[in-house]
C-alpha positions in Angstrom: 80.7 289.7 190.1 79.9 288.8 186.5 82.9 288.4 184.3 82.4 288.6 180.5 84.7 286.7 178.2 85.9 289.2 175.6 86.2 286.6 172.9 82.6 285.4 173.5 81.3 289.0 173.6 83.0 289.9 170.3 81.7 286.7 168.8 78.2 287.5 169.8 78.5 291.0 168.4 79.9 289.6 165.1 76.9 287.3 164.8 74.4 290.1 165.4 76.1 292.4 162.9 76.3 289.6 160.3 72.6 288.8 160.8 71.7 292.5 160.4 73.9 292.6 157.2 72.0 289.6 155.7 68.7 291.4 156.5 69.7 294.6 154.6 72.0 293.4 151.8 72.4 290.5 149.3 74.0 287.4 150.8 76.6 287.2 148.0 77.8 290.7 148.9 77.9 290.0 152.6 79.8 286.7 152.2 82.3 288.3 149.8 83.1 290.9 152.4 83.2 288.3 155.2 86.0 286.4 153.3 88.2 289.4 153.7 88.9 288.3 157.3 91.9 286.2 156.3 94.1 289.0 154.9 93.0 291.5 157.5 93.8 288.9 160.3 97.2 288.3 158.8 97.9 292.0 158.6 96.8 292.5 162.3 99.0 289.6 163.3 101.9 291.1 161.5 101.4 294.6 162.9 100.5 293.7 166.5 102.2 290.4 167.2 105.1 290.7 164.8 104.1 287.4 163.1 105.4 287.0 159.6 102.8 285.1 157.5 103.9 282.2 155.4 103.5 282.4 151.6 100.5 280.0 151.9 98.5 282.8 153.7 98.9 285.0 150.6 98.1 282.2 148.2 95.1 281.2 150.2 93.8 284.8 150.4 94.3 285.2 146.7 92.3 282.0 145.9 89.5 283.0 148.3 89.2 286.5 147.0 89.4 285.4 143.3 86.8 282.7 143.7 84.4 284.8 145.7 84.7 287.6 143.0 84.1 285.0 140.2 81.1 283.5 141.9 79.6 287.0 142.6 80.0 288.1 139.0 78.7 284.8 137.6 75.6 285.0 139.8 75.0 288.6 138.8 75.2 287.6 135.1 72.7 284.7 135.7 70.3 287.0 137.5 70.5 289.6 134.7 69.7 287.0 132.1 66.7 285.6 134.0 65.4 288.9 134.8 
């Protein structure tokens, strides 16, 4: 009987989905969406496991989202100037 590890299976599916996303969309857009995992994970942990996130989770999520937005906008500006 073959047993499948659910964590390994979802990790494999995540890699396949992310590879497909890179094939059809710009990398800066895909990576900006991938960074949204931290606040979503914190929300799921709160709702399902009743874990109260520390203040540093919110601060870290804000820094990550702000920096990815800044980088995406600056790259778009550079591309428009060159283009």
